[in-house]
N, C-alpha and C positions, 0 to 999 in steps of 0.2 A: 445573596441570591444564588440559587443553584443553577447548574447548566440546564437542568430539566425545565426550570421556570423560564430561563432565557429562550430556550428552544421553543417552548410553548408560546411565549410572547411573539417571537418572530413568525411562527405559523399563523397566529391571529392577525398580525399585520399583513402578511401575504394574502390571507383570505379577504381582509377588508379592502385591500388594494384591488384584488380581482373583482370584487363586487362593484367597486367604483368604475373600473374599466368597463364592465358590463353595462352599467348605467350610462356611461358616456357613449358607448357604441350604440346602445338602443336609442339615445337621443339623436344621434347623427342619422340613423336609419329613418326614424319617424319624421325628422325635419325634412329630409330629402323627399320622402313619400308625400308629405303634405304639399310641398312645392310642386311636385310632379303632378299630383291630382288636380291642382289648381289650373295648370296649363295644358293638361291633356285634352284633346278634342272631345267635344260633347255634342252629339246629335240627339240621341235618345237617352244618353246616360249609361248605356251598357258598359262602355269601356271604364268609366269612373267607378261604377259599382263592382267591377271585377278586381279592383285593387286589393291586394293582400300584402301585409307586411309581417315578416317573420324574422325572429332572432333566435339563433341556435335551434332552428326547427320548430319553435313555438310561435303561434300566431299572436302578434301584439297589435295588429291593426285589422281593419275590416277587409273582407274579401274571402275568396276560397281558392285553394291551390289545386286545381284539377286541370290537367293538360296545359301546363305552363307554356305560353307562347312568347312572352316578352318578359325578361327578368334581368334585374341588376343585382349583383352580389357585391357586398362590401365585406372585406375580411381584415382582421388585424394580423400583423406579423410581429411577433415578439419572442424573444428567447426566454422571457420571464413568465409571462402570463399564458394561459391556455388560448387557443385560437378561437375567436368569436366570429360567427358568420351571420350577416344580416341580409335578407333578400326582400326586394320590392318586386312584386309580381302583378302583371296584368294578364289575366288568363282567359279573356273572352276571345272568340274565334278570330276576330279581325285586329287584334292588338298590334301586330307587327306592321300592318299597312300604314296607319296614320303616323306611326313612329318614324317611318322611313320616307314619308311623302315630302315633296319639295314645297316648302312654304311659299315660294314665289308663284308657283303654278296652282296652288290650292286655295279655294275659297272656303275657309273654315266657317262653320255655321255659328260658332260662338266666339265673340271678340275676346282677344287675349289668349286664345289657345293656339297651339302650333305643334309641329313635329318635334322629334327628339325630346319628348316629355320626360324621359328617364335620364338621358345624358345631361341635358342642360342644367337641371337642378343640382345634379351632383357637382358639376364644374362651377356653378355659381354660388354654392353654399360654402360658407366659411366653416370647414369641417372642424378645425381646432376650437373655434368658438362654441359650436354646437356640442362637441365632445365635453368641453369644460362645463357647460350648463348641466349636463347629466352627471358629470364627475362630482360636482359640488352639491348635488342633492343629498 
């Protein structure tokens, strides 16, 4: 086997690994977004409808990204792979207010909803497990 073939083989392996990393990161982003949208407050549904999920600048979930008011970014940090950035965005006018409200002092209109609808799902999600699901696809 020539050095050229070995080099070509390693480049293919690197490419395959990077694609798997992308799949894993996208799965993490989507999982956190699904959990976030389940618990975000819902009065008329405007907040939930404003959800946008982006990965490396491309929309992979519903919503629109105009005038971002509340956003969570998840990045990879690796010396080997390119940097991947996922964003979960709620862009309706009032997105920041219910996120920061005090759960104890607020009478939410929909049971099971509460503040910190972006932060809590991130902390409560097993990121390694979700990444593995996407990596194994």
